[in-house]
C-alpha positions in Angstrom: -61.6 67.4 85.1 -63.1 67.7 88.6 -60.7 70.5 89.4 -61.7 72.4 86.3 -65.4 72.1 87.2 -64.7 73.2 90.7 -62.6 76.2 89.5 -65.3 77.1 87.0 -68.0 77.0 89.7 -65.9 79.2 92.0 -65.3 81.7 89.3 -69.1 81.9 88.5 -70.0 82.3 92.1 -67.5 85.1 92.5 -68.9 86.9 89.5 -72.5 86.3 90.7 -71.6 87.7 94.2 -70.1 90.8 92.7 -73.2 91.4 90.5 -75.6 90.5 93.2 -74.5 93.4 95.3 -77.5 95.3 94.1 -77.8 98.6 92.5 -74.0 99.4 92.3 -73.7 100.6 95.9 -70.8 98.9 97.7 -68.8 99.5 100.9 -65.2 98.5 101.7 -65.4 95.6 104.1 -62.7 93.3 105.6 -59.6 95.5 105.1 -59.2 95.5 108.9 -58.7 98.2 111.5 -55.0 98.8 110.8 -55.0 98.4 107.0 -56.5 100.0 103.8 -57.9 98.5 100.7 -55.8 99.7 97.7 -57.6 101.5 95.0 -55.5 100.7 91.9 -55.2 102.2 88.4 -56.1 98.9 86.8 -57.4 95.4 87.6 -54.4 93.7 89.2 -51.6 93.9 91.7 -49.2 95.3 89.1 -51.1 98.5 88.7 -50.2 101.7 90.6 -52.0 102.4 93.9 -54.1 105.5 93.7 -55.1 105.6 97.4 -56.0 103.5 100.4 -59.6 103.0 101.4 -60.6 102.2 105.0 -63.4 99.9 106.0 -66.7 101.6 105.6 -65.8 103.7 102.5 -68.9 104.0 100.3 -68.3 103.2 96.7 -70.2 103.0 93.4 -69.5 99.7 91.7 -69.2 99.4 88.0 -68.2 96.3 86.0 -66.1 93.5 87.4 -63.4 91.6 85.5 -61.3 88.5 86.3 -57.5 89.0 86.1 -55.1 86.2 87.0 -57.9 84.3 88.8 -58.8 87.3 91.0 -62.1 89.3 90.6 -61.6 93.1 90.4 -64.3 95.7 90.2 -64.1 99.2 88.8 -65.4 101.6 91.5 -65.6 105.3 92.2 -65.9 107.0 95.5 -69.6 107.6 96.3 -68.8 111.0 97.9 -66.3 112.0 95.1 -67.2 110.2 91.8 -64.1 111.8 90.1 -61.9 109.4 92.0 -62.1 105.9 90.5 -60.1 102.8 90.0 -60.1 99.0 90.7 -60.4 97.1 93.9 -60.5 93.4 94.8 -64.1 92.2 94.9 -63.1 90.2 98.0 -63.3 93.4 100.0 -66.6 94.7 98.8 -69.8 94.4 100.9 -73.3 95.6 100.1 -73.7 99.3 100.4 -76.7 101.5 101.1 
């Protein structure tokens, strides 16, 4: 029972942090200097990779969904809105 409550609280805090990013502006944060955040065709690791996004990439965040215990957000590139997909919310920071 305690574990369920803890997991529920963690899930709610993840969702709150994703929606608390403000006005849909986000930036890739935490991928690292030698790695890229994968922009995927759907919310999960089983979806095709569209492209890699380096830290600092400006994004427009849309809705977030939980898939297999991981929070994924649909995003589009701020500089090219026609390019969109899903990224792990763990790598989104507040944008400008």
